[in-house]
NUDREN-278269 format. One record per residue: y negated, z negated, x of N, C-alpha, C in turn; residue number from 1. Coordinates in steps of 0.001 Angstrom, whole numbers. Layout:
REM NUDREN-278269
{{Y; Z; X}; {Y; Z; X}; {Y; Z; X}; NUM}
...
END
This chain:
REM NUDREN-278269
{{-21793; -80870; -68404}; {-21045; -81041; -67159}; {-20510; -79690; -66738}; 1}
{{-20841; -79346; -65574}; {-20430; -78023; -65051}; {-19117; -78169; -64338}; 2}
{{-18188; -77384; -64756}; {-16851; -77433; -64121}; {-16723; -76338; -63085}; 3}
{{-16202; -76658; -61989}; {-16038; -75671; -60889}; {-14739; -74927; -61070}; 4}
{{-14842; -73651; -60924}; {-13650; -72792; -61057}; {-13295; -72254; -59687}; 5}
{{-12096; -72504; -59297}; {-11650; -72054; -57970}; {-10732; -70850; -58132}; 6}
{{-10969; -69863; -57299}; {-10138; -68641; -57313}; {-9390; -68569; -55991}; 7}
{{-8163; -68293; -56116}; {-7354; -68148; -54887}; {-7572; -66794; -54250}; 8}
{{-7284; -66656; -52965}; {-7407; -65325; -52313}; {-6541; -64280; -52971}; 9}
{{-5384; -64671; -53510}; {-4538; -63695; -54181}; {-5209; -63131; -55404}; 10}
{{-5926; -64006; -56131}; {-6652; -63523; -57299}; {-7769; -62580; -56891}; 11}
{{-8410; -62868; -55756}; {-9501; -61989; -55306}; {-8987; -60608; -54947}; 12}
{{-7841; -60609; -54317}; {-7304; -59306; -53944}; {-6839; -58514; -55136}; 13}
{{-6381; -59186; -56178}; {-5943; -58481; -57366}; {-7105; -57952; -58167}; 14}
{{-8209; -58679; -58143}; {-9363; -58264; -58924}; {-10295; -57323; -58190}; 15}
{{-10106; -57142; -56894}; {-11022; -56287; -56110}; {-10800; -54831; -56455}; 16}
{{-11870; -54012; -56410}; {-11711; -52572; -56709}; {-10948; -51876; -55588}; 17}
{{-10282; -50839; -55917}; {-9515; -50126; -54879}; {-10431; -49559; -53791}; 18}
{{-9926; -49558; -52579}; {-10720; -49067; -51422}; {-10912; -47575; -51515}; 19}
{{-12139; -47096; -51306}; {-12375; -45639; -51413}; {-11814; -44863; -50238}; 20}
{{-11423; -45529; -49164}; {-10948; -44789; -47988}; {-9488; -44405; -48086}; 21}
{{-8732; -45019; -48924}; {-7310; -44710; -49004}; {-7029; -43302; -49490}; 22}
{{-7671; -42838; -50552}; {-7426; -41435; -50937}; {-7818; -40456; -49851}; 23}
{{-8920; -40725; -49107}; {-9333; -39825; -48016}; {-8275; -39779; -46930}; 24}
{{-7696; -40980; -46609}; {-6648; -40993; -45597}; {-5432; -40224; -46057}; 25}
{{-5099; -40360; -47332}; {-3956; -39614; -47849}; {-4233; -38119; -47862}; 26}
{{-5501; -37746; -48123}; {-5850; -36324; -48132}; {-5764; -35722; -46744}; 27}
{{-6174; -36519; -45704}; {-6085; -35988; -44347}; {-4644; -35887; -43875}; 28}
{{-3800; -36804; -44341}; {-2412; -36775; -43905}; {-1620; -35675; -44580}; 29}
{{-2044; -35265; -45765}; {-1290; -34234; -46477}; {-1455; -32891; -45793}; 30}
{{-433; -32084; -45718}; {-552; -30757; -45094}; {-1443; -29854; -45907}; 31}
{{-2254; -29065; -45135}; {-3182; -28150; -45790}; {-2434; -26887; -46197}; 32}
{{-2407; -26567; -47469}; {-1646; -25374; -47881}; {-2303; -24103; -47363}; 33}
{{-1488; -23170; -46839}; {-1989; -21893; -46340}; {-2046; -20889; -47475}; 34}
{{-2971; -19966; -47416}; {-2963; -18895; -48420}; {-1669; -18096; -48337}; 35}
{{-1323; -17477; -49444}; {-60; -16735; -49487}; {-40; -15579; -48501}; 36}
{{-1192; -14900; -48321}; {-1233; -13754; -47410}; {-1033; -14178; -45970}; 37}
{{-1625; -15344; -45571}; {-1467; -15824; -44202}; {-38; -16271; -43960}; 38}
{{546; -16996; -44908}; {1929; -17440; -44740}; {2881; -16270; -44663}; 39}
{{2643; -15257; -45484}; {3509; -14084; -45448}; {3365; -13332; -44133}; 40}
{{2142; -13282; -43580}; {1930; -12605; -42298}; {2605; -13332; -41156}; 41}
{{2640; -14693; -41262}; {3317; -15448; -40212}; {4827; -15262; -40271}; 42}
{{5371; -15110; -41482}; {6813; -14930; -41608}; {7258; -13534; -41216}; 43}
{{6447; -12534; -41501}; {6833; -11154; -41221}; {6655; -10853; -39737}; 44}
{{7549; -10087; -39112}; {7390; -9714; -37699}; {6230; -8754; -37508}; 45}
{{5566; -8899; -36380}; {4429; -8018; -36086}; {4920; -6609; -35781}; 46}
{{4207; -5615; -36251}; {4651; -4236; -35963}; {4497; -3911; -34485}; 47}
{{5471; -3228; -33930}; {5439; -2855; -32517}; {4519; -1660; -32295}; 48}
{{3897; -1664; -31109}; {3016; -554; -30765}; {3850; 705; -30537}; 49}
{{3550; 1789; -31205}; {4371; 2996; -31024}; {4234; 3548; -29612}; 50}
{{5326; 4055; -29069}; {5346; 4618; -27725}; {4880; 6067; -27783}; 51}
{{3963; 6397; -26905}; {3469; 7766; -26832}; {4506; 8608; -26088}; 52}
{{5357; 9276; -26834}; {6447; 10044; -26217}; {5912; 11211; -25410}; 53}
{{4843; 11815; -25876}; {4317; 12966; -25150}; {3808; 12556; -23767}; 54}
{{3080; 11438; -23705}; {2599; 10975; -22404}; {3758; 10566; -21507}; 55}
{{4797; 9956; -22108}; {5958; 9554; -21324}; {6654; 10760; -20709}; 56}
{{6907; 11793; -21523}; {7602; 12975; -20995}; {6729; 13765; -20030}; 57}
{{5414; 13750; -20233}; {4529; 14416; -19278}; {4514; 13708; -17938}; 58}
{{4832; 12415; -17944}; {4904; 11677; -16692}; {6260; 11856; -16011}; 59}
{{7317; 12038; -16794}; {8669; 12074; -16244}; {9132; 13490; -15958}; 60}
{{8854; 14409; -16865}; {9424; 15758; -16738}; {8917; 16545; -15520}; 61}
{{7610; 16541; -15199}; {7179; 17337; -14036}; {7856; 16954; -12731}; 62}
{{7977; 15655; -12371}; {8709; 15339; -11138}; {10171; 15768; -11192}; 63}
{{10832; 15585; -12349}; {12223; 16006; -12463}; {12350; 17520; -12325}; 64}
{{11393; 18235; -12901}; {11431; 19691; -12771}; {11222; 20114; -11321}; 65}
{{10332; 19408; -10607}; {10113; 19736; -9199}; {11351; 19502; -8353}; 66}
{{12015; 18348; -8539}; {13246; 18094; -7788}; {14355; 19053; -8189}; 67}
{{14408; 19392; -9471}; {15417; 20361; -9902}; {15199; 21731; -9272}; 68}
{{13944; 22158; -9158}; {13652; 23433; -8506}; {14023; 23395; -7034}; 69}
{{13744; 22257; -6368}; {14123; 22110; -4961}; {15632; 22228; -4783}; 70}
{{16389; 21551; -5636}; {17853; 21608; -5527}; {18373; 23004; -5821}; 71}
{{17744; 23701; -6769}; {18190; 25056; -7090}; {17964; 26010; -5926}; 72}
{{16756; 25950; -5338}; {16473; 26807; -4178}; {17387; 26456; -3008}; 73}
{{17596; 25179; -2805}; {18485; 24715; -1732}; {19907; 25237; -1945}; 74}
{{20403; 25155; -3167}; {21758; 25628; -3460}; {21876; 27138; -3236}; 75}
{{20865; 27888; -3647}; {20896; 29340; -3445}; {20897; 29690; -1959}; 76}
{{20095; 28971; -1173}; {20067; 29234; 270}; {21413; 28905; 898}; 77}
{{22004; 27792; 476}; {23288; 27377; 1055}; {24407; 28336; 679}; 78}
{{24412; 28813; -565}; {25482; 29728; -998}; {25396; 31060; -274}; 79}
{{24190; 31550; -57}; {24005; 32853; 589}; {23889; 32765; 2102}; 80}
{{24041; 31557; 2675}; {23907; 31402; 4115}; {25204; 31791; 4819}; 81}
{{25060; 32431; 5962}; {26222; 32798; 6786}; {26373; 31883; 7999}; 82}
{{25500; 30878; 8107}; {25542; 29968; 9260}; {26058; 28575; 8884}; 83}
{{26599; 28437; 7694}; {27152; 27141; 7301}; {26113; 26129; 6889}; 84}
{{25028; 26571; 6252}; {24000; 25644; 5782}; {24594; 24791; 4669}; 85}
{{24467; 23448; 4747}; {25152; 22581; 3782}; {24513; 22620; 2402}; 86}
{{25341; 22483; 1392}; {24869; 22413; 10}; {24350; 21006; -293}; 87}
{{23598; 20861; -1382}; {23143; 19506; -1749}; {24282; 18520; -1956}; 88}
{{25392; 18971; -2538}; {26521; 18068; -2755}; {27129; 17615; -1433}; 89}
{{27236; 18537; -465}; {27785; 18170; 840}; {26871; 17176; 1563}; 90}
{{25566; 17368; 1451}; {24621; 16434; 2076}; {24689; 15069; 1391}; 91}
{{24902; 15066; 72}; {25027; 13797; -633}; {26236; 13007; -143}; 92}
{{27375; 13676; 1}; {28569; 12990; 499}; {28350; 12472; 1930}; 93}
{{27670; 13257; 2753}; {27384; 12824; 4114}; {26417; 11637; 4118}; 94}
{{25453; 11643; 3190}; {24509; 10523; 3107}; {25213; 9234; 2712}; 95}
{{26187; 9331; 1817}; {26957; 8141; 1444}; {27669; 7577; 2667}; 96}
{{28205; 8467; 3500}; {28878; 8011; 4715}; {27896; 7394; 5708}; 97}
{{26733; 8021; 5875}; {25744; 7536; 6839}; {25208; 6175; 6433}; 98}
{{24886; 6005; 5156}; {24264; 4757; 4707}; {25286; 3679; 4358}; 99}
{{26559; 3988; 4453}; {27555; 2935; 4281}; {27537; 1937; 5434}; 100}
{{27095; 2380; 6610}; {26960; 1486; 7766}; {25755; 1926; 8593}; 101}
{{24532; 1652; 8114}; {23344; 2172; 8801}; {22971; 1432; 10069}; 102}
{{23605; 278; 10346}; {23210; -529; 11498}; {24367; -710; 12488}; 103}
{{25180; 304; 12600}; {26231; 226; 13621}; {25623; 538; 14985}; 104}
{{26281; 98; 16033}; {25811; 341; 17397}; {27021; 567; 18291}; 105}
{{27093; 1769; 18849}; {28180; 2135; 19745}; {27648; 2586; 21098}; 106}
{{26584; 1979; 21517}; {25976; 2364; 22788}; {24521; 2699; 22605}; 107}
{{23784; 2908; 23685}; {22341; 3157; 23579}; {21998; 4473; 22894}; 108}
{{22899; 5463; 22957}; {22613; 6764; 22374}; {23420; 7038; 21107}; 109}
{{24086; 6043; 20568}; {24880; 6217; 19353}; {24678; 4984; 18476}; 110}
{{23616; 5035; 17659}; {23297; 3920; 16764}; {23013; 4456; 15374}; 111}
{{23141; 3560; 14390}; {22956; 3949; 13006}; {21527; 4338; 12683}; 112}
{{21370; 4972; 11517}; {20053; 5452; 11125}; {19087; 4287; 10911}; 113}
{{19604; 3119; 10520}; {18730; 1967; 10327}; {18054; 1525; 11613}; 114}
{{18826; 1452; 12713}; {18237; 1079; 14001}; {17224; 2123; 14465}; 115}
{{17497; 3392; 14217}; {16567; 4443; 14631}; {15242; 4344; 13877}; 116}
{{15308; 4084; 12567}; {14074; 3942; 11790}; {13286; 2714; 12253}; 117}
{{13976; 1606; 12487}; {13285; 392; 12943}; {12640; 593; 14311}; 118}
{{13297; 1315; 15205}; {12703; 1575; 16520}; {11447; 2428; 16398}; 119}
{{11503; 3430; 15527}; {10311; 4267; 15327}; {9174; 3466; 14707}; 120}
{{9491; 2615; 13726}; {8458; 1792; 13108}; {7859; 803; 14107}; 121}
{{8676; 309; 15021}; {8151; -603; 16044}; {7162; 114; 16948}; 122}
{{7486; 1325; 17376}; {6542; 2083; 18212}; {5258; 2389; 17443}; 123}
{{5402; 2755; 16181}; {4215; 3039; 15368}; {3353; 1790; 15218}; 124}
{{3991; 639; 14999}; {3228; -598; 14835}; {2469; -958; 16110}; 125}
{{3104; -805; 17261}; {2427; -1129; 18521}; {1267; -178; 18790}; 126}
{{1537; 1115; 18701}; {472; 2088; 18961}; {-654; 1981; 17956}; 127}
{{-304; 1815; 16680}; {-1321; 1709; 15649}; {-2109; 408; 15780}; 128}
{{-1429; -694; 16120}; {-2131; -1958; 16291}; {-3152; -1911; 17422}; 129}
{{-2762; -1305; 18541}; {-3719; -1159; 19646}; {-4893; -269; 19253}; 130}
{{-4605; 786; 18498}; {-5683; 1675; 18054}; {-6639; 957; 17109}; 131}
{{-6109; 83; 16250}; {-6975; -667; 15340}; {-7849; -1660; 16101}; 132}
{{-7269; -2318; 17125}; {-8047; -3279; 17905}; {-9202; -2612; 18636}; 133}
{{-9022; -1370; 19024}; {-10084; -655; 19744}; {-10964; 147; 18789}; 134}
{{-10340; 848; 17852}; {-11065; 1806; 17033}; {-12001; 1176; 16019}; 135}
{{-11575; 105; 15361}; {-12428; -480; 14321}; {-13697; -1108; 14917}; 136}
{{-13615; -1940; 15967}; {-14878; -2415; 16572}; {-15736; -1277; 17129}; 137}
{{-15089; -252; 17707}; {-15872; 881; 18211}; {-16586; 1596; 17077}; 138}
{{-15927; 1729; 15927}; {-16584; 2356; 14784}; {-17776; 1558; 14297}; 139}
{{-17661; 230; 14258}; {-18810; -604; 13876}; {-19966; -420; 14853}; 140}
{{-19648; -402; 16142}; {-20715; -271; 17143}; {-21379; 1102; 17075}; 141}
{{-20578; 2148; 16914}; {-21140; 3503; 16866}; {-21979; 3688; 15611}; 142}
{{-21533; 3142; 14497}; {-22320; 3275; 13277}; {-23557; 2406; 13253}; 143}
{{-23536; 1313; 13996}; {-24661; 357; 13958}; {-25787; 763; 14894}; 144}
{{-25456; 1288; 16052}; {-26476; 1577; 17064}; {-26559; 3080; 17290}; 145}
{{-27743; 3617; 17140}; {-27944; 5060; 17244}; {-27667; 5564; 18657}; 146}
{{-27998; 4766; 19673}; {-27757; 5195; 21051}; {-26273; 5427; 21283}; 147}
{{-25421; 4506; 20812}; {-23983; 4674; 20984}; {-23464; 5854; 20168}; 148}
{{-24046; 6076; 19003}; {-23622; 7229; 18194}; {-23909; 8536; 18917}; 149}
{{-25095; 8662; 19494}; {-25435; 9875; 20234}; {-24597; 10000; 21513}; 150}
{{-24151; 8882; 22038}; {-23379; 8893; 23273}; {-21930; 9318; 23037}; 151}
{{-21312; 8822; 21965}; {-19886; 9037; 21761}; {-19550; 10171; 20789}; 152}
{{-20478; 10592; 19967}; {-20169; 11670; 19018}; {-19691; 12954; 19695}; 153}
{{-20325; 13402; 20800}; {-19789; 14601; 21465}; {-18375; 14408; 22012}; 154}
{{-18084; 13217; 22542}; {-16743; 12968; 23067}; {-15701; 12977; 21958}; 155}
{{-16037; 12363; 20822}; {-15098; 12349; 19699}; {-14877; 13772; 19178}; 156}
{{-15943; 14540; 19070}; {-15806; 15920; 18601}; {-14966; 16761; 19551}; 157}
{{-15005; 16441; 20839}; {-14234; 17196; 21822}; {-12761; 16810; 21820}; 158}
{{-12452; 15513; 21731}; {-11081; 15039; 21900}; {-10281; 14975; 20604}; 159}
{{-10953; 14850; 19469}; {-10227; 14679; 18208}; {-9367; 15883; 17837}; 160}
{{-9801; 17141; 18053}; {-8948; 18270; 17653}; {-7737; 18501; 18557}; 161}
{{-7622; 17798; 19672}; {-6510; 18028; 20596}; {-5207; 17596; 19926}; 162}
{{-4180; 18422; 20073}; {-2879; 18089; 19508}; {-2349; 16789; 20112}; 163}
{{-1777; 15920; 19293}; {-1277; 14642; 19835}; {-225; 14828; 20914}; 164}
{{619; 15841; 20786}; {1671; 16039; 21782}; {1113; 16470; 23129}; 165}
{{-133; 16962; 23137}; {-735; 17310; 24422}; {-1022; 16065; 25260}; 166}
{{-1110; 14906; 24619}; {-1344; 13665; 25335}; {-60; 13056; 25887}; 167}
{{1084; 13547; 25438}; {2349; 12949; 25872}; {2590; 13100; 27371}; 168}
{{2367; 14268; 27989}; {2546; 14346; 29453}; {1629; 13410; 30228}; 169}
{{406; 13196; 29707}; {-501; 12252; 30360}; {95; 10853; 30332}; 170}
{{690; 10488; 29194}; {1320; 9173; 29093}; {2522; 9033; 30006}; 171}
{{3335; 10098; 30107}; {4483; 10048; 31013}; {4044; 9921; 32465}; 172}
{{2935; 10595; 32808}; {2438; 10531; 34186}; {1862; 9164; 34505}; 173}
{{1143; 8568; 33572}; {452; 7313; 33846}; {1389; 6117; 33733}; 174}
{{2207; 6087; 32685}; {3008; 4891; 32397}; {4423; 4958; 32970}; 175}
{{4857; 6119; 33434}; {6155; 6266; 34103}; {7330; 5825; 33208}; 176}
{{7200; 6030; 31912}; {8282; 5641; 31008}; {8127; 6332; 29673}; 177}
{{9266; 6623; 29016}; {9227; 7340; 27747}; {8665; 6475; 26625}; 178}
{{9083; 5215; 26568}; {8625; 4356; 25475}; {7121; 4078; 25541}; 179}
{{6553; 3691; 26686}; {5086; 3536; 26741}; {4341; 4838; 26478}; 180}
{{4925; 5964; 26903}; {4256; 7248; 26649}; {4200; 7555; 25162}; 181}
{{5279; 7228; 24425}; {5269; 7453; 22978}; {4243; 6545; 22302}; 182}
{{4159; 5297; 22735}; {3168; 4380; 22167}; {1753; 4855; 22480}; 183}
{{1544; 5359; 23689}; {242; 5909; 24060}; {-133; 7086; 23168}; 184}
{{836; 7936; 22864}; {570; 9078; 21990}; {175; 8620; 20595}; 185}
{{857; 7601; 20083}; {494; 7043; 18777}; {-918; 6463; 18824}; 186}
{{-1230; 5776; 19897}; {-2556; 5169; 20037}; {-3659; 6217; 20001}; 187}
{{-3506; 7271; 20778}; {-4588; 8240; 20926}; {-4776; 9089; 19682}; 188}
{{-3706; 9271; 18890}; {-3864; 10069; 17679}; {-4270; 9212; 16483}; 189}
{{-4083; 7889; 16575}; {-4439; 7008; 15458}; {-5864; 6486; 15539}; 190}
{{-6469; 6547; 16695}; {-7764; 5893; 16868}; {-8898; 6659; 16198}; 191}
{{-8780; 8007; 16159}; {-9915; 8795; 15665}; {-10208; 8566; 14185}; 192}
{{-9225; 8570; 13266}; {-9588; 8314; 11857}; {-10253; 6967; 11639}; 193}
{{-9821; 5943; 12376}; {-10426; 4621; 12189}; {-11840; 4565; 12736}; 194}
{{-12073; 5184; 13894}; {-13425; 5193; 14466}; {-14382; 5948; 13547}; 195}
{{-13971; 7126; 13099}; {-14874; 7982; 12319}; {-15173; 7358; 10963}; 196}
{{-14132; 6909; 10246}; {-14357; 6355; 8912}; {-15156; 5064; 8961}; 197}
{{-14887; 4211; 9946}; {-15650; 2971; 10056}; {-17108; 3251; 10380}; 198}
{{-17361; 4181; 11291}; {-18742; 4519; 11637}; {-19483; 5124; 10452}; 199}
{{-18830; 5993; 9708}; {-19469; 6583; 8524}; {-19780; 5510; 7492}; 200}
{{-18855; 4557; 7306}; {-19115; 3471; 6364}; {-20308; 2626; 6760}; 201}
{{-20451; 2332; 8052}; {-21610; 1551; 8521}; {-22899; 2325; 8291}; 202}
{{-22883; 3616; 8552}; {-24097; 4409; 8385}; {-24492; 4586; 6924}; 203}
{{-23538; 4408; 6003}; {-23847; 4555; 4578}; {-24190; 3241; 3891}; 204}
{{-24301; 2167; 4635}; {-24759; 910; 4046}; {-26215; 1089; 3609}; 205}
{{-26564; 714; 2376}; {-27946; 904; 1917}; {-28962; 246; 2845}; 206}
{{-30057; 939; 3055}; {-31094; 424; 3959}; {-31731; -855; 3422}; 207}
{{-31677; -1049; 2092}; {-32251; -2282; 1529}; {-31524; -3511; 2070}; 208}
{{-30208; -3407; 2254}; {-29461; -4543; 2791}; {-29953; -4909; 4190}; 209}
{{-30161; -3888; 5011}; {-30611; -4148; 6377}; {-32047; -4663; 6409}; 210}
{{-32882; -4194; 5484}; {-34254; -4704; 5420}; {-34274; -6180; 5042}; 211}
{{-33396; -6561; 4108}; {-33305; -7975; 3745}; {-32836; -8808; 4937}; 212}
{{-31897; -8253; 5710}; {-31420; -8969; 6892}; {-32543; -9161; 7907}; 213}
{{-33424; -8162; 8051}; {-34550; -8305; 8967}; {-35534; -9358; 8472}; 214}
{{-35780; -9368; 7152}; {-36714; -10342; 6593}; {-36178; -11756; 6783}; 215}
{{-34881; -11924; 6579}; {-34277; -13247; 6743}; {-34002; -13600; 8193}; 216}
{{-34255; -12644; 9097}; {-34042; -12865; 10536}; {-32596; -13296; 10827}; 217}
{{-31653; -12545; 10243}; {-30248; -12860; 10443}; {-29797; -12419; 11824}; 218}
{{-28855; -13154; 12362}; {-28283; -12770; 13657}; {-27345; -11564; 13478}; 219}
{{-27005; -10945; 14599}; {-26129; -9772; 14539}; {-24751; -10138; 13995}; 220}
{{-24287; -11333; 14304}; {-22980; -11773; 13781}; {-23040; -11958; 12261}; 221}
{{-24153; -12510; 11755}; {-24310; -12669; 10315}; {-24393; -11308; 9623}; 222}
{{-25098; -10386; 10240}; {-25191; -9040; 9661}; {-23811; -8402; 9594}; 223}
{{-23031; -8585; 10653}; {-21700; -7983; 10697}; {-20776; -8586; 9653}; 224}
{{-20751; -9904; 9553}; {-19775; -10571; 8693}; {-20204; -10640; 7231}; 225}
{{-21509; -10746; 6961}; {-21981; -10942; 5598}; {-22429; -9652; 4918}; 226}
{{-22825; -8645; 5693}; {-23360; -7422; 5093}; {-22466; -6222; 5393}; 227}
{{-22232; -5962; 6684}; {-21534; -4732; 7057}; {-20057; -4758; 6667}; 228}
{{-19368; -5840; 7013}; {-17924; -5862; 6789}; {-17544; -5691; 5313}; 229}
{{-18144; -6426; 4360}; {-17764; -6191; 2958}; {-18078; -4783; 2475}; 230}
{{-19186; -4195; 2956}; {-19557; -2862; 2487}; {-18700; -1772; 3120}; 231}
{{-18252; -1994; 4354}; {-17520; -958; 5096}; {-16018; -1051; 4860}; 232}
{{-15550; -2140; 4268}; {-14111; -2355; 4130}; {-13382; -1201; 3442}; 233}
{{-13870; -625; 2335}; {-13154; 521; 1750}; {-13051; 1718; 2694}; 234}
{{-14114; 2024; 3433}; {-14063; 3117; 4402}; {-13069; 2814; 5512}; 235}
{{-13079; 1579; 5974}; {-12185; 1186; 7057}; {-10726; 1296; 6629}; 236}
{{-10404; 877; 5407}; {-9032; 970; 4927}; {-8598; 2414; 4720}; 237}
{{-9531; 3278; 4357}; {-9199; 4703; 4270}; {-8849; 5257; 5643}; 238}
{{-9596; 4873; 6656}; {-9257; 5288; 8013}; {-7917; 4747; 8465}; 239}
{{-7608; 3508; 8084}; {-6305; 2927; 8427}; {-5180; 3710; 7772}; 240}
{{-5366; 4080; 6518}; {-4328; 4839; 5806}; {-4096; 6196; 6453}; 241}
{{-5173; 6881; 6799}; {-5026; 8183; 7465}; {-4385; 8031; 8835}; 242}
{{-4731; 6960; 9538}; {-4185; 6752; 10877}; {-2690; 6478; 10829}; 243}
{{-2237; 5683; 9862}; {-807; 5393; 9757}; {-20; 6649; 9419}; 244}
{{-542; 7471; 8502}; {134; 8728; 8185}; {242; 9646; 9388}; 245}
{{-826; 9735; 10157}; {-789; 10569; 11357}; {182; 10013; 12393}; 246}
{{195; 8698; 12551}; {1092; 8082; 13533}; {2553; 8328; 13183}; 247}
{{2893; 8240; 11907}; {4287; 8465; 11507}; {4688; 9922; 11699}; 248}
{{3747; 10835; 11527}; {4053; 12245; 11785}; {4283; 12493; 13274}; 249}
{{3472; 11874; 14108}; {3512; 12165; 15539}; {4727; 11535; 16203}; 250}
{{5154; 10350; 15751}; {6224; 9652; 16455}; {7514; 10446; 16417}; 251}
{{7757; 11190; 15334}; {8987; 11985; 15243}; {8998; 13052; 16330}; 252}
{{7885; 13762; 16479}; {7822; 14795; 17506}; {7854; 14204; 18906}; 253}
{{7189; 13057; 19093}; {7180; 12433; 20419}; {8574; 11971; 20811}; 254}
{{9326; 11421; 19875}; {10675; 10946; 20196}; {11637; 12093; 20457}; 255}
{{11391; 13244; 19891}; {12226; 14403; 20207}; {12120; 14768; 21685}; 256}
{{10939; 14555; 22266}; {10723; 14930; 23655}; {11056; 13801; 24626}; 257}
{{10890; 12554; 24194}; {11096; 11440; 25115}; {12512; 10888; 25076}; 258}
{{13232; 11045; 23966}; {14593; 10526; 23870}; {14607; 9039; 23570}; 259}
{{15779; 8429; 23708}; {15930; 7015; 23400}; {16400; 6815; 21968}; 260}
{{16063; 5657; 21412}; {16431; 5328; 20039}; {15215; 5548; 19149}; 261}
{{15390; 6278; 18084}; {14299; 6584; 17173}; {14723; 7687; 16226}; 262}
{{14015; 7805; 15110}; {14404; 8789; 14115}; {14193; 10209; 14637}; 263}
{{13164; 10399; 15472}; {12958; 11722; 16063}; {14071; 12090; 17033}; 264}
{{14464; 11131; 17862}; {15583; 11378; 18774}; {16869; 11619; 18001}; 265}
{{17069; 10926; 16884}; {18259; 11111; 16064}; {18328; 12540; 15517}; 266}
{{17185; 13075; 15092}; {17146; 14459; 14606}; {17539; 15423; 15717}; 267}
{{16979; 15226; 16901}; {17258; 16128; 18005}; {18710; 16007; 18468}; 268}
{{19224; 14799; 18462}; {20608; 14591; 18869}; {21573; 15230; 17874}; 269}
{{21279; 15135; 16590}; {22136; 15773; 15585}; {22045; 17298; 15670}; 270}
{{20905; 17806; 16095}; {20803; 19248; 16292}; {21671; 19695; 17466}; 271}
{{21676; 18918; 18515}; {22544; 19250; 19649}; {24017; 19195; 19254}; 272}
{{24353; 18352; 18289}; {25730; 18280; 17795}; {25994; 19255; 16649}; 273}
{{24988; 20068; 16292}; {25093; 21053; 15209}; {25487; 20402; 13886}; 274}
{{24975; 19202; 13653}; {25231; 18481; 12407}; {23998; 18629; 11518}; 275}
{{23961; 19740; 10775}; {22772; 20050; 9978}; {22620; 19082; 8818}; 276}
{{23721; 18585; 8280}; {23640; 17648; 7154}; {22880; 16387; 7546}; 277}
{{23142; 15857; 8735}; {22412; 14670; 9180}; {20935; 14970; 9429}; 278}
{{20627; 16192; 9852}; {19219; 16561; 10034}; {18483; 16539; 8697}; 279}
{{19132; 17063; 7655}; {18506; 17048; 6331}; {18360; 15614; 5829}; 280}
{{19360; 14792; 6099}; {19250; 13376; 5715}; {18080; 12727; 6441}; 281}
{{17913; 13011; 7720}; {16796; 12449; 8486}; {15455; 12913; 7927}; 282}
{{15385; 14165; 7471}; {14138; 14668; 6881}; {13776; 13860; 5643}; 283}
{{14764; 13584; 4797}; {14494; 12789; 3604}; {14121; 11354; 3972}; 284}
{{14772; 10793; 4984}; {14445; 9429; 5410}; {13009; 9371; 5920}; 285}
{{12611; 10334; 6726}; {11244; 10381; 7241}; {10245; 10480; 6099}; 286}
{{10544; 11333; 5125}; {9640; 11479; 3987}; {9538; 10216; 3154}; 287}
{{10666; 9540; 2922}; {10652; 8327; 2097}; {9893; 7203; 2803}; 288}
{{10136; 7028; 4100}; {9422; 5977; 4839}; {7918; 6266; 4853}; 289}
{{7537; 7518; 5092}; {6121; 7870; 5052}; {5511; 7649; 3681}; 290}
{{6279; 7942; 2627}; {5782; 7723; 1267}; {5573; 6240; 990}; 291}
{{6496; 5404; 1452}; {6354; 3960; 1248}; {5130; 3423; 1997}; 292}
{{4932; 3860; 3235}; {3759; 3425; 3985}; {2463; 3864; 3304}; 293}
{{2443; 5099; 2836}; {1256; 5610; 2156}; {978; 4830; 873}; 294}
{{2026; 4569; 101}; {1855; 3840; -1165}; {1335; 2425; -919}; 295}
{{1892; 1761; 81}; {1466; 392; 375}; {-4; 342; 791}; 296}
{{-420; 1282; 1618}; {-1805; 1267; 2088}; {-2775; 1710; 995}; 297}
{{-2337; 2612; 100}; {-3190; 2980; -1030}; {-3419; 1774; -1937}; 298}
{{-2357; 1006; -2188}; {-2507; -199; -2999}; {-3426; -1216; -2319}; 299}
{{-3300; -1337; -1004}; {-4170; -2252; -273}; {-5628; -1805; -349}; 300}
{{-5863; -500; -181}; {-7233; 13; -257}; {-7798; -143; -1661}; 301}
{{-6971; 56; -2694}; {-7442; -91; -4072}; {-7820; -1529; -4373}; 302}
{{-7065; -2470; -3804}; {-7357; -3883; -4060}; {-8697; -4311; -3490}; 303}
{{-9160; -3633; -2425}; {-10422; -4016; -1789}; {-11535; -3031; -2076}; 304}
{{-11359; -2154; -3057}; {-12390; -1196; -3431}; {-13086; -1706; -4680}; 305}
{{-14378; -1839; -4603}; {-15146; -2393; -5707}; {-15963; -1265; -6349}; 306}
{{-15834; -1172; -7674}; {-16607; -169; -8402}; {-17961; -736; -8807}; 307}
{{-18938; 121; -8762}; {-20277; -298; -9156}; {-20340; -465; -10659}; 308}
{{-20970; -1550; -11103}; {-21112; -1809; -12529}; {-22345; -1064; -13017}; 309}
{{-22144; -177; -14008}; {-23257; 600; -14530}; {-23920; -189; -15654}; 310}
{{-25227; -267; -15559}; {-25979; -999; -16604}; {-26240; -107; -17800}; 311}
END
């Protein structure tokens, strides 16, 4: 007689072999020990990169030496002057007074240095903007078409060397006002660098690009926007930078002759008042503003200048 033996589930679980996956799960959950060298490297601070003191001082000392030489020569001239030429310290005290309230206004001919600089920058922006609207498209056209290049090159060669101030009487005669005449002077002296540089950039576009455009039968607008403009952009920005520098130089001289509100008029007015300290302050202001404009445009030109990758 065969007897049946019944096993409960509890007995089955007690008699079953241990699961092989449990040790693996415990092994994955346990933290992986790091080697002693790696742990020590993580605990220790990373060594700092040593500062190249020689390169630092070579960058700092020459400009400081140049300014120190300027102040020394200035001090010697002021000490030995019999006409009351101000010393650097006297100009510094006057500059503190001038810049303590740069935007005061006591009438049309008595305003702070801030208003004078802003008025000059406004004239430069208007004259330069008009020159860019005319000069850059003209440069593209002259560089693109040989007939226009042969037509306008003699005129540009004739008019470009003319002093900008020689155009001021023409502006006074035509526009019957000092402010439009100053803007006209800025326009006529700013247009030439943009026309010339843009035209040269168009003429230096590789001929292979234009041959591909002919094969693809591209329209003139496609050639301008897809081929010429990207290639000519560095040349065009160089012309813009030169034009802005020239415009800032010319506006000071133009405002001396036309009057009104402006940094050039401020210099001339301070000369009439025999205030040499303010004239020196104006010279530094003109230089700093020109330096800022130059720096900004150099950075802009660098951002759009592409270097060729050498294989």
